[in-house]
Biopython code that builds the backbone (N, CA, C, O; Angstrom):
import numpy as np
from Bio.PDB.StructureBuilder import StructureBuilder

atoms = [
    (1, "MET", "N", (62.827, -10.590, -39.700)),
    (1, "MET", "CA", (62.450, -9.188, -39.687)),
    (1, "MET", "C", (62.901, -8.602, -38.345)),
    (1, "MET", "O", (62.586, -9.152, -37.289)),
    (2, "SER", "N", (63.621, -7.511, -38.385)),
    (2, "SER", "CA", (64.027, -6.843, -37.153)),
    (2, "SER", "C", (63.193, -5.572, -36.986)),
    (2, "SER", "O", (62.645, -5.041, -37.952)),
    (3, "LEU", "N", (63.112, -5.105, -35.766)),
    (3, "LEU", "CA", (62.293, -3.925, -35.479)),
    (3, "LEU", "C", (63.174, -2.687, -35.525)),
    (3, "LEU", "O", (63.557, -2.151, -34.485)),
    (4, "SER", "N", (63.495, -2.234, -36.729)),
    (4, "SER", "CA", (64.294, -1.025, -36.893)),
    (4, "SER", "C", (63.419, 0.185, -36.594)),
    (4, "SER", "O", (62.192, 0.087, -36.596)),
    (5, "PRO", "N", (64.056, 1.333, -36.335)),
    (5, "PRO", "CA", (63.259, 2.540, -36.074)),
    (5, "PRO", "C", (62.286, 2.862, -37.205)),
    (5, "PRO", "O", (61.178, 3.331, -36.947)),
    (6, "SER", "N", (62.684, 2.618, -38.450)),
    (6, "SER", "CA", (61.780, 2.944, -39.560)),
    (6, "SER", "C", (60.557, 2.023, -39.559)),
    (6, "SER", "O", (59.453, 2.469, -39.871)),
    (7, "ILE", "N", (60.739, 0.748, -39.213)),
    (7, "ILE", "CA", (59.596, -0.169, -39.131)),
    (7, "ILE", "C", (58.661, 0.265, -38.011)),
    (7, "ILE", "O", (57.441, 0.244, -38.174)),
    (8, "LEU", "N", (59.228, 0.658, -36.880)),
    (8, "LEU", "CA", (58.402, 1.106, -35.757)),
    (8, "LEU", "C", (57.607, 2.348, -36.147)),
    (8, "LEU", "O", (56.428, 2.452, -35.807)),
    (9, "VAL", "N", (58.228, 3.288, -36.850)),
    (9, "VAL", "CA", (57.527, 4.502, -37.294)),
    (9, "VAL", "C", (56.385, 4.132, -38.239)),
    (9, "VAL", "O", (55.283, 4.667, -38.127)),
    (10, "ILE", "N", (56.653, 3.217, -39.168)),
    (10, "ILE", "CA", (55.606, 2.787, -40.108)),
    (10, "ILE", "C", (54.454, 2.135, -39.349)),
    (10, "ILE", "O", (53.288, 2.443, -39.597)),
    (11, "TYR", "N", (54.783, 1.229, -38.420)),
    (11, "TYR", "CA", (53.734, 0.554, -37.651)),
    (11, "TYR", "C", (52.915, 1.540, -36.812)),
    (11, "TYR", "O", (51.690, 1.429, -36.753)),
    (12, "VAL", "N", (53.568, 2.489, -36.176)),
    (12, "VAL", "CA", (52.840, 3.471, -35.360)),
    (12, "VAL", "C", (51.972, 4.361, -36.255)),
    (12, "VAL", "O", (50.824, 4.648, -35.915)),
    (13, "ALA", "N", (52.511, 4.795, -37.386)),
    (13, "ALA", "CA", (51.718, 5.610, -38.315)),
    (13, "ALA", "C", (50.524, 4.811, -38.847)),
    (13, "ALA", "O", (49.421, 5.344, -38.973)),
    (14, "ALA", "N", (50.749, 3.537, -39.157)),
    (14, "ALA", "CA", (49.659, 2.682, -39.635)),
    (14, "ALA", "C", (48.589, 2.532, -38.558)),
    (14, "ALA", "O", (47.394, 2.579, -38.849)),
    (15, "ALA", "N", (49.023, 2.353, -37.319)),
    (15, "ALA", "CA", (48.060, 2.199, -36.224)),
    (15, "ALA", "C", (47.218, 3.463, -36.054)),
    (15, "ALA", "O", (46.000, 3.380, -35.892)),
    (16, "LEU", "N", (47.855, 4.619, -36.090)),
    (16, "LEU", "CA", (47.104, 5.870, -35.953)),
    (16, "LEU", "C", (46.136, 6.060, -37.113)),
    (16, "LEU", "O", (45.011, 6.521, -36.920)),
    (17, "ALA", "N", (46.575, 5.705, -38.320)),
    (17, "ALA", "CA", (45.692, 5.831, -39.484)),
    (17, "ALA", "C", (44.510, 4.870, -39.374)),
    (17, "ALA", "O", (43.373, 5.239, -39.667)),
    (18, "GLU", "N", (44.786, 3.631, -38.950)),
    (18, "GLU", "CA", (43.687, 2.661, -38.832)),
    (18, "GLU", "C", (42.704, 3.054, -37.730)),
    (18, "GLU", "O", (41.490, 3.012, -37.928)),
    (19, "ILE", "N", (43.230, 3.431, -36.584)),
    (19, "ILE", "CA", (42.353, 3.808, -35.472)),
    (19, "ILE", "C", (41.547, 5.053, -35.830)),
    (19, "ILE", "O", (40.352, 5.121, -35.542)),
    (20, "GLY", "N", (42.189, 6.032, -36.453)),
    (20, "GLY", "CA", (41.470, 7.237, -36.864)),
    (20, "GLY", "C", (40.355, 6.926, -37.856)),
    (20, "GLY", "O", (39.249, 7.454, -37.744)),
    (21, "GLY", "N", (40.652, 6.070, -38.820)),
    (21, "GLY", "CA", (39.637, 5.692, -39.805)),
    (21, "GLY", "C", (38.490, 4.923, -39.188)),
    (21, "GLY", "O", (37.322, 5.174, -39.484)),
    (22, "CYS", "N", (38.840, 3.981, -38.324)),
    (22, "CYS", "CA", (37.784, 3.201, -37.662)),
    (22, "CYS", "C", (36.959, 4.071, -36.715)),
    (22, "CYS", "O", (35.748, 3.889, -36.593)),
    (23, "PHE", "N", (37.619, 5.015, -36.049)),
    (23, "PHE", "CA", (36.880, 5.896, -35.145)),
    (23, "PHE", "C", (35.898, 6.771, -35.922)),
    (23, "PHE", "O", (34.812, 7.076, -35.429)),
    (24, "ALA", "N", (36.275, 7.174, -37.132)),
    (24, "ALA", "CA", (35.355, 7.973, -37.948)),
    (24, "ALA", "C", (34.075, 7.195, -38.233)),
    (24, "ALA", "O", (32.979, 7.750, -38.152)),
    (25, "VAL", "N", (34.207, 5.914, -38.566)),
    (25, "VAL", "CA", (33.020, 5.078, -38.797)),
    (25, "VAL", "C", (32.246, 4.924, -37.488)),
    (25, "VAL", "O", (31.019, 5.026, -37.485)),
    (26, "TRP", "N", (32.937, 4.683, -36.388)),
    (26, "TRP", "CA", (32.318, 4.573, -35.065)),
    (26, "TRP", "C", (31.525, 5.842, -34.754)),
    (26, "TRP", "O", (30.392, 5.780, -34.277)),
    (27, "ALA", "N", (32.145, 7.001, -35.032)),
    (27, "ALA", "CA", (31.489, 8.277, -34.730)),
    (27, "ALA", "C", (30.187, 8.431, -35.509)),
    (27, "ALA", "O", (29.197, 8.928, -34.972)),
    (28, "VAL", "N", (30.184, 8.007, -36.769)),
    (28, "VAL", "CA", (28.968, 8.115, -37.585)),
    (28, "VAL", "C", (27.901, 7.144, -37.091)),
    (28, "VAL", "O", (26.743, 7.520, -36.909)),
    (29, "LEU", "N", (28.296, 5.907, -36.877)),
    (29, "LEU", "CA", (27.308, 4.870, -36.540)),
    (29, "LEU", "C", (26.908, 4.838, -35.067)),
    (29, "LEU", "O", (25.792, 4.431, -34.743)),
    (30, "ARG", "N", (27.793, 5.257, -34.177)),
    (30, "ARG", "CA", (27.491, 5.139, -32.752)),
    (30, "ARG", "C", (27.328, 6.474, -32.032)),
    (30, "ARG", "O", (26.678, 6.548, -30.989)),
    (31, "LEU", "N", (27.921, 7.526, -32.590)),
    (31, "LEU", "CA", (27.869, 8.824, -31.917)),
    (31, "LEU", "C", (27.037, 9.849, -32.686)),
    (31, "LEU", "O", (27.030, 11.033, -32.348)),
    (32, "ASP", "N", (26.341, 9.387, -33.717)),
    (32, "ASP", "CA", (25.460, 10.241, -34.527)),
    (32, "ASP", "C", (26.157, 11.450, -35.129)),
    (32, "ASP", "O", (25.567, 12.527, -35.216)),
    (33, "ARG", "N", (27.417, 11.283, -35.548)),
    (33, "ARG", "CA", (28.123, 12.351, -36.246)),
    (33, "ARG", "C", (27.710, 12.343, -37.717)),
    (33, "ARG", "O", (27.121, 11.380, -38.209)),
    (34, "SER", "N", (28.025, 13.415, -38.392)),
    (34, "SER", "CA", (27.710, 13.565, -39.812)),
    (34, "SER", "C", (28.402, 12.474, -40.631)),
    (34, "SER", "O", (29.506, 12.036, -40.304)),
    (35, "ALA", "N", (27.734, 12.049, -41.693)),
    (35, "ALA", "CA", (28.328, 11.061, -42.604)),
    (35, "ALA", "C", (29.584, 11.615, -43.277)),
    (35, "ALA", "O", (30.373, 10.848, -43.829)),
    (36, "LEU", "N", (29.778, 12.915, -43.240)),
    (36, "LEU", "CA", (30.994, 13.507, -43.804)),
    (36, "LEU", "C", (32.252, 13.020, -43.074)),
    (36, "LEU", "O", (33.348, 13.081, -43.630)),
    (37, "TRP", "N", (32.105, 12.542, -41.842)),
    (37, "TRP", "CA", (33.230, 11.965, -41.115)),
    (37, "TRP", "C", (33.810, 10.771, -41.880)),
    (37, "TRP", "O", (34.982, 10.435, -41.711)),
    (38, "LEU", "N", (32.991, 10.132, -42.719)),
    (38, "LEU", "CA", (33.449, 8.942, -43.439)),
    (38, "LEU", "C", (34.507, 9.275, -44.491)),
    (38, "LEU", "O", (35.343, 8.430, -44.810)),
    (39, "VAL", "N", (34.483, 10.485, -45.029)),
    (39, "VAL", "CA", (35.450, 10.847, -46.074)),
    (39, "VAL", "C", (36.881, 10.789, -45.528)),
    (39, "VAL", "O", (37.698, 10.038, -46.061)),
    (40, "PRO", "N", (37.207, 11.552, -44.492)),
    (40, "PRO", "CA", (38.576, 11.424, -43.975)),
    (40, "PRO", "C", (38.828, 10.045, -43.348)),
    (40, "PRO", "O", (39.961, 9.565, -43.321)),
    (41, "GLY", "N", (37.766, 9.421, -42.850)),
    (41, "GLY", "CA", (37.924, 8.082, -42.289)),
    (41, "GLY", "C", (38.379, 7.079, -43.329)),
    (41, "GLY", "O", (39.282, 6.286, -43.066)),
    (42, "PHE", "N", (37.775, 7.100, -44.496)),
    (42, "PHE", "CA", (38.160, 6.164, -45.553)),
    (42, "PHE", "C", (39.544, 6.502, -46.120)),
    (42, "PHE", "O", (40.301, 5.602, -46.483)),
    (43, "VAL", "N", (39.873, 7.786, -46.195)),
    (43, "VAL", "CA", (41.219, 8.175, -46.625)),
    (43, "VAL", "C", (42.246, 7.646, -45.627)),
    (43, "VAL", "O", (43.299, 7.138, -46.012)),
    (44, "SER", "N", (41.926, 7.772, -44.348)),
    (44, "SER", "CA", (42.818, 7.282, -43.303)),
    (44, "SER", "C", (43.002, 5.768, -43.389)),
    (44, "SER", "O", (44.113, 5.268, -43.212)),
    (45, "LEU", "N", (41.921, 5.037, -43.660)),
    (45, "LEU", "CA", (42.021, 3.580, -43.792)),
    (45, "LEU", "C", (42.837, 3.187, -45.023)),
    (45, "LEU", "O", (43.573, 2.201, -44.983)),
    (46, "ALA", "N", (42.715, 3.939, -46.111)),
    (46, "ALA", "CA", (43.533, 3.672, -47.298)),
    (46, "ALA", "C", (45.016, 3.937, -46.996)),
    (46, "ALA", "O", (45.888, 3.187, -47.434)),
    (47, "LEU", "N", (45.287, 5.002, -46.251)),
    (47, "LEU", "CA", (46.660, 5.305, -45.844)),
    (47, "LEU", "C", (47.221, 4.167, -44.994)),
    (47, "LEU", "O", (48.366, 3.755, -45.178)),
    (48, "PHE", "N", (46.415, 3.664, -44.066)),
    (48, "PHE", "CA", (46.815, 2.530, -43.230)),
    (48, "PHE", "C", (47.243, 1.348, -44.097)),
    (48, "PHE", "O", (48.313, 0.778, -43.886)),
    (49, "ALA", "N", (46.421, 0.984, -45.061)),
    (49, "ALA", "CA", (46.735, -0.164, -45.921)),
    (49, "ALA", "C", (48.017, 0.090, -46.713)),
    (49, "ALA", "O", (48.843, -0.811, -46.860)),
    (50, "GLY", "N", (48.184, 1.281, -47.210)),
    (50, "GLY", "CA", (49.394, 1.610, -47.953)),
    (50, "GLY", "C", (50.644, 1.553, -47.098)),
    (50, "GLY", "O", (51.692, 1.087, -47.545)),
    (51, "LEU", "N", (50.530, 2.032, -45.862)),
    (51, "LEU", "CA", (51.688, 2.004, -44.966)),
    (51, "LEU", "C", (52.157, 0.576, -44.693)),
    (51, "LEU", "O", (53.359, 0.314, -44.653)),
    (52, "LEU", "N", (51.215, -0.340, -44.508)),
    (52, "LEU", "CA", (51.634, -1.717, -44.217)),
    (52, "LEU", "C", (52.373, -2.357, -45.388)),
    (52, "LEU", "O", (53.162, -3.279, -45.182)),
    (53, "THR", "N", (52.137, -1.891, -46.602)),
    (53, "THR", "CA", (52.882, -2.444, -47.737)),
    (53, "THR", "C", (54.348, -2.013, -47.714)),
    (53, "THR", "O", (55.166, -2.573, -48.443)),
    (54, "MET", "N", (54.684, -1.035, -46.893)),
    (54, "MET", "CA", (56.062, -0.559, -46.794)),
    (54, "MET", "C", (56.921, -1.437, -45.887)),
    (54, "MET", "O", (58.139, -1.264, -45.841)),
    (55, "ILE", "N", (56.314, -2.365, -45.172)),
    (55, "ILE", "CA", (57.069, -3.253, -44.287)),
    (55, "ILE", "C", (57.791, -4.294, -45.141)),
    (55, "ILE", "O", (57.183, -4.969, -45.972)),
    (56, "ASP", "N", (59.102, -4.407, -44.917)),
    (56, "ASP", "CA", (59.905, -5.362, -45.674)),
    (56, "ASP", "C", (59.770, -6.746, -45.056)),
    (56, "ASP", "O", (60.428, -7.066, -44.066)),
    (57, "SER", "N", (58.918, -7.550, -45.648)),
    (57, "SER", "CA", (58.672, -8.903, -45.157)),
    (57, "SER", "C", (58.371, -9.799, -46.345)),
    (57, "SER", "O", (57.730, -9.378, -47.307)),
    (58, "ALA", "N", (58.840, -11.039, -46.270)),
    (58, "ALA", "CA", (58.576, -11.993, -47.346)),
    (58, "ALA", "C", (57.112, -12.412, -47.371)),
    (58, "ALA", "O", (56.606, -12.856, -48.402)),
    (59, "ALA", "N", (56.429, -12.270, -46.234)),
    (59, "ALA", "CA", (55.033, -12.695, -46.136)),
    (59, "ALA", "C", (54.191, -11.553, -45.568)),
    (59, "ALA", "O", (54.465, -11.053, -44.477)),
    (60, "ALA", "N", (53.180, -11.151, -46.307)),
    (60, "ALA", "CA", (52.295, -10.081, -45.849)),
    (60, "ALA", "C", (51.655, -10.445, -44.519)),
    (60, "ALA", "O", (51.543, -9.602, -43.629)),
    (61, "GLY", "N", (51.239, -11.688, -44.382)),
    (61, "GLY", "CA", (50.586, -12.109, -43.148)),
    (61, "GLY", "C", (51.461, -11.929, -41.922)),
    (61, "GLY", "O", (50.965, -11.571, -40.854)),
    (62, "ARG", "N", (52.761, -12.175, -42.063)),
    (62, "ARG", "CA", (53.670, -11.993, -40.926)),
    (62, "ARG", "C", (53.791, -10.515, -40.574)),
    (62, "ARG", "O", (53.803, -10.161, -39.395)),
    (63, "ALA", "N", (53.881, -9.660, -41.568)),
    (63, "ALA", "CA", (53.944, -8.215, -41.310)),
    (63, "ALA", "C", (52.662, -7.742, -40.634)),
    (63, "ALA", "O", (52.706, -6.928, -39.711)),
    (64, "PHE", "N", (51.510, -8.253, -41.097)),
    (64, "PHE", "CA", (50.229, -7.855, -40.508)),
    (64, "PHE", "C", (50.106, -8.375, -39.082)),
    (64, "PHE", "O", (49.641, -7.659, -38.196)),
    (65, "ALA", "N", (50.519, -9.613, -38.860)),
    (65, "ALA", "CA", (50.404, -10.219, -37.531)),
    (65, "ALA", "C", (51.287, -9.491, -36.519)),
    (65, "ALA", "O", (50.856, -9.223, -35.398)),
    (66, "ALA", "N", (52.517, -9.173, -36.912)),
    (66, "ALA", "CA", (53.416, -8.460, -36.011)),
    (66, "ALA", "C", (52.872, -7.066, -35.703)),
    (66, "ALA", "O", (53.044, -6.559, -34.595)),
    (67, "TYR", "N", (52.224, -6.457, -36.674)),
    (67, "TYR", "CA", (51.613, -5.140, -36.490)),
    (67, "TYR", "C", (50.525, -5.171, -35.420)),
    (67, "TYR", "O", (50.258, -4.158, -34.774)),
    (68, "GLY", "N", (49.903, -6.319, -35.234)),
    (68, "GLY", "CA", (48.798, -6.438, -34.286)),
    (68, "GLY", "C", (49.143, -5.948, -32.892)),
    (68, "GLY", "O", (48.323, -5.291, -32.251)),
    (69, "GLY", "N", (50.334, -6.253, -32.411)),
    (69, "GLY", "CA", (50.739, -5.799, -31.077)),
    (69, "GLY", "C", (50.831, -4.285, -30.991)),
    (69, "GLY", "O", (50.423, -3.685, -29.997)),
    (70, "VAL", "N", (51.374, -3.666, -32.048)),
    (70, "VAL", "CA", (51.465, -2.205, -32.089)),
    (70, "VAL", "C", (50.059, -1.605, -32.118)),
    (70, "VAL", "O", (49.786, -0.616, -31.439)),
    (71, "TYR", "N", (49.173, -2.209, -32.905)),
    (71, "TYR", "CA", (47.801, -1.720, -33.005)),
    (71, "TYR", "C", (47.104, -1.766, -31.637)),
    (71, "TYR", "O", (46.419, -0.817, -31.256)),
    (72, "ILE", "N", (47.279, -2.852, -30.915)),
    (72, "ILE", "CA", (46.628, -2.973, -29.609)),
    (72, "ILE", "C", (47.166, -1.926, -28.647)),
    (72, "ILE", "O", (46.393, -1.308, -27.916)),
    (73, "ALA", "N", (48.473, -1.717, -28.635)),
    (73, "ALA", "CA", (49.060, -0.686, -27.766)),
    (73, "ALA", "C", (48.522, 0.696, -28.146)),
    (73, "ALA", "O", (48.155, 1.485, -27.275)),
    (74, "ALA", "N", (48.477, 0.980, -29.437)),
    (74, "ALA", "CA", (47.973, 2.281, -29.892)),
    (74, "ALA", "C", (46.491, 2.443, -29.563)),
    (74, "ALA", "O", (46.048, 3.539, -29.220)),
    (75, "SER", "N", (45.731, 1.370, -29.665)),
    (75, "SER", "CA", (44.298, 1.436, -29.340)),
    (75, "SER", "C", (44.073, 1.773, -27.873)),
    (75, "SER", "O", (43.203, 2.577, -27.540)),
    (76, "LEU", "N", (44.854, 1.160, -27.005)),
    (76, "LEU", "CA", (44.721, 1.479, -25.577)),
    (76, "LEU", "C", (45.181, 2.903, -25.298)),
    (76, "LEU", "O", (44.612, 3.582, -24.444)),
    (77, "GLY", "N", (46.212, 3.362, -26.016)),
    (77, "GLY", "CA", (46.630, 4.756, -25.886)),
    (77, "GLY", "C", (45.544, 5.711, -26.356)),
    (77, "GLY", "O", (45.309, 6.746, -25.732)),
    (78, "TRP", "N", (44.881, 5.365, -27.458)),
    (78, "TRP", "CA", (43.757, 6.174, -27.973)),
    (78, "TRP", "C", (42.647, 6.241, -26.934)),
    (78, "TRP", "O", (42.104, 7.309, -26.652)),
    (79, "MET", "N", (42.322, 5.089, -26.373)),
    (79, "MET", "CA", (41.254, 5.020, -25.379)),
    (79, "MET", "C", (41.562, 5.961, -24.209)),
    (79, "MET", "O", (40.683, 6.661, -23.707)),
    (80, "TRP", "N", (42.834, 5.958, -23.786)),
    (80, "TRP", "CA", (43.230, 6.758, -22.634)),
    (80, "TRP", "C", (43.301, 8.241, -22.999)),
    (80, "TRP", "O", (42.742, 9.079, -22.291)),
    (81, "LEU", "N", (43.984, 8.571, -24.096)),
    (81, "LEU", "CA", (44.228, 9.978, -24.431)),
    (81, "LEU", "C", (43.052, 10.676, -25.097)),
    (81, "LEU", "O", (42.800, 11.850, -24.827)),
    (82, "ILE", "N", (42.331, 9.976, -25.959)),
    (82, "ILE", "CA", (41.253, 10.604, -26.724)),
    (82, "ILE", "C", (39.895, 10.409, -26.047)),
    (82, "ILE", "O", (39.089, 11.336, -25.967)),
    (83, "GLU", "N", (39.657, 9.190, -25.563)),
    (83, "GLU", "CA", (38.354, 8.888, -24.967)),
    (83, "GLU", "C", (38.334, 9.069, -23.445)),
    (83, "GLU", "O", (37.288, 8.920, -22.813)),
    (84, "ASP", "N", (39.474, 9.386, -22.873)),
    (84, "ASP", "CA", (39.609, 9.636, -21.435)),
    (84, "ASP", "C", (39.159, 8.442, -20.587)),
    (84, "ASP", "O", (38.552, 8.612, -19.530)),
    (85, "VAL", "N", (39.468, 7.227, -21.069)),
    (85, "VAL", "CA", (39.191, 5.999, -20.323)),
    (85, "VAL", "C", (40.535, 5.336, -20.064)),
    (85, "VAL", "O", (41.193, 4.854, -20.986)),
    (86, "ARG", "N", (40.928, 5.319, -18.812)),
    (86, "ARG", "CA", (42.234, 4.760, -18.459)),
    (86, "ARG", "C", (42.211, 3.233, -18.551)),
    (86, "ARG", "O", (41.294, 2.598, -18.031)),
    (87, "PRO", "N", (43.223, 2.634, -19.213)),
    (87, "PRO", "CA", (43.285, 1.166, -19.272)),
    (87, "PRO", "C", (43.392, 0.581, -17.868)),
    (87, "PRO", "O", (44.088, 1.119, -17.007)),
    (88, "ASP", "N", (42.684, -0.534, -17.653)),
    (88, "ASP", "CA", (42.777, -1.188, -16.351)),
    (88, "ASP", "C", (43.828, -2.292, -16.409)),
    (88, "ASP", "O", (44.474, -2.484, -17.439)),
    (89, "ARG", "N", (43.999, -3.013, -15.313)),
    (89, "ARG", "CA", (45.047, -4.036, -15.256)),
    (89, "ARG", "C", (44.813, -5.144, -16.265)),
    (89, "ARG", "O", (45.774, -5.747, -16.743)),
    (90, "TRP", "N", (43.560, -5.429, -16.604)),
    (90, "TRP", "CA", (43.267, -6.470, -17.584)),
    (90, "TRP", "C", (43.621, -6.009, -18.990)),
    (90, "TRP", "O", (44.072, -6.805, -19.814)),
    (91, "ASP", "N", (43.419, -4.731, -19.263)),
    (91, "ASP", "CA", (43.853, -4.175, -20.544)),
    (91, "ASP", "C", (45.374, -4.299, -20.680)),
    (91, "ASP", "O", (45.887, -4.711, -21.720)),
    (92, "VAL", "N", (46.076, -3.936, -19.615)),
    (92, "VAL", "CA", (47.540, -3.979, -19.632)),
    (92, "VAL", "C", (48.036, -5.423, -19.733)),
    (92, "VAL", "O", (48.977, -5.705, -20.474)),
    (93, "ALA", "N", (47.408, -6.329, -18.995)),
    (93, "ALA", "CA", (47.807, -7.742, -19.067)),
    (93, "ALA", "C", (47.595, -8.287, -20.485)),
    (93, "ALA", "O", (48.451, -9.001, -21.008)),
    (94, "GLY", "N", (46.479, -7.956, -21.096)),
    (94, "GLY", "CA", (46.220, -8.395, -22.459)),
    (94, "GLY", "C", (47.229, -7.819, -23.428)),
    (94, "GLY", "O", (47.685, -8.505, -24.343)),
    (95, "LEU", "N", (47.579, -6.554, -23.227)),
    (95, "LEU", "CA", (48.584, -5.925, -24.078)),
    (95, "LEU", "C", (49.917, -6.648, -23.971)),
    (95, "LEU", "O", (50.561, -6.920, -24.985)),
    (96, "VAL", "N", (50.333, -6.959, -22.756)),
    (96, "VAL", "CA", (51.605, -7.660, -22.559)),
    (96, "VAL", "C", (51.590, -9.005, -23.286)),
    (96, "VAL", "O", (52.558, -9.364, -23.956)),
    (97, "LEU", "N", (50.494, -9.741, -23.151)),
    (97, "LEU", "CA", (50.387, -11.028, -23.856)),
    (97, "LEU", "C", (50.496, -10.838, -25.369)),
    (97, "LEU", "O", (51.174, -11.606, -26.051)),
    (98, "CYS", "N", (49.830, -9.817, -25.883)),
    (98, "CYS", "CA", (49.870, -9.564, -27.324)),
    (98, "CYS", "C", (51.260, -9.152, -27.789)),
    (98, "CYS", "O", (51.701, -9.563, -28.862)),
    (99, "LEU", "N", (51.953, -8.345, -26.994)),
    (99, "LEU", "CA", (53.303, -7.939, -27.367)),
    (99, "LEU", "C", (54.267, -9.120, -27.337)),
    (99, "LEU", "O", (55.191, -9.193, -28.147)),
    (100, "ILE", "N", (54.053, -10.035, -26.411)),
    (100, "ILE", "CA", (54.859, -11.262, -26.402)),
    (100, "ILE", "C", (54.610, -12.044, -27.688)),
    (100, "ILE", "O", (55.549, -12.536, -28.313)),
    (101, "GLY", "N", (53.347, -12.155, -28.079)),
    (101, "GLY", "CA", (53.013, -12.841, -29.318)),
    (101, "GLY", "C", (53.607, -12.160, -30.541)),
    (101, "GLY", "O", (54.166, -12.825, -31.413)),
    (102, "ALA", "N", (53.489, -10.834, -30.613)),
    (102, "ALA", "CA", (54.051, -10.098, -31.748)),
    (102, "ALA", "C", (55.571, -10.244, -31.791)),
    (102, "ALA", "O", (56.150, -10.379, -32.869)),
    (103, "SER", "N", (56.213, -10.218, -30.639)),
    (103, "SER", "CA", (57.667, -10.402, -30.581)),
    (103, "SER", "C", (58.068, -11.786, -31.066)),
    (103, "SER", "O", (59.066, -11.941, -31.769)),
    (104, "THR", "N", (57.290, -12.784, -30.690)),
    (104, "THR", "CA", (57.561, -14.142, -31.147)),
    (104, "THR", "C", (57.466, -14.225, -32.668)),
    (104, "THR", "O", (58.288, -14.877, -33.311)),
    (105, "ILE", "N", (56.474, -13.571, -33.235)),
    (105, "ILE", "CA", (56.309, -13.558, -34.689)),
    (105, "ILE", "C", (57.489, -12.843, -35.347)),
    (105, "ILE", "O", (58.020, -13.314, -36.353)),
    (106, "LEU", "N", (57.898, -11.703, -34.778)),
    (106, "LEU", "CA", (58.985, -10.927, -35.373)),
    (106, "LEU", "C", (60.328, -11.631, -35.273)),
    (106, "LEU", "O", (61.072, -11.706, -36.251)),
    (107, "TRP", "N", (60.637, -12.144, -34.095)),
    (107, "TRP", "CA", (61.992, -12.602, -33.839)),
    (107, "TRP", "C", (62.128, -14.098, -33.620)),
    (107, "TRP", "O", (63.221, -14.572, -33.309)),
    (108, "GLY", "N", (61.055, -14.851, -33.772)),
    (108, "GLY", "CA", (61.136, -16.301, -33.606)),
    (108, "GLY", "C", (62.056, -16.922, -34.650)),
    (108, "GLY", "O", (62.096, -16.471, -35.795)),
    (109, "PRO", "N", (62.799, -17.965, -34.252)),
    (109, "PRO", "CA", (63.705, -18.602, -35.220)),
    (109, "PRO", "C", (62.905, -19.234, -36.353)),
    (109, "PRO", "O", (61.860, -19.843, -36.123)),
    (110, "ARG", "N", (63.386, -19.090, -37.533)),
    (110, "ARG", "CA", (62.733, -19.643, -38.722)),
    (110, "ARG", "C", (63.527, -20.851, -39.206)),
    (110, "ARG", "O", (64.749, -20.789, -39.344)),
    (111, "GLY", "N", (62.827, -21.936, -39.458)),
    (111, "GLY", "CA", (63.473, -23.142, -39.971)),
    (111, "GLY", "C", (63.891, -22.972, -41.428)),
    (111, "GLY", "O", (63.328, -22.159, -42.160)),
    (112, "ALA", "N", (64.866, -23.739, -41.825)),
    (112, "ALA", "CA", (65.367, -23.654, -43.205)),
    (112, "ALA", "C", (64.484, -24.415, -44.159)),
    (112, "ALA", "O", (64.757, -24.449, -45.359)),
]
sb = StructureBuilder()
sb.init_structure("model")
sb.init_model(0)
sb.init_chain("A")
sb.init_seg("    ")
for serial, (resi, resn, name, xyz) in enumerate(atoms, 1):
    if name == "N":
        sb.init_residue(resn, " ", resi, " ")
    sb.init_atom(name, np.array(xyz, "f"), 0.0, 1.0, " ", f" {name:<3s}", serial, name[0])
structure = sb.get_structure()
């Protein structure tokens, strides 16, 4: 699997949909927002699941695992831009480790 621009767009869109959906549940359960937040949240989570099916991979698990690095990067971006909490050096170090792992999954040599 190579990281073409279309795969990157799908992964980023999936990450935004997943984070948005999860944040809606967080807002209801932790921030005392209206349960109506769950409606767009669940739609967003369904969109996330649908987007991941668009990844061209022989194994769903590999597509999901590689997506993990994008999700972590997007989550830290959400934290910084939406929640106004700047990632610290440990957040960045963890992200780098995860991106190395995701890259290994994407581009690691596969045995015959």
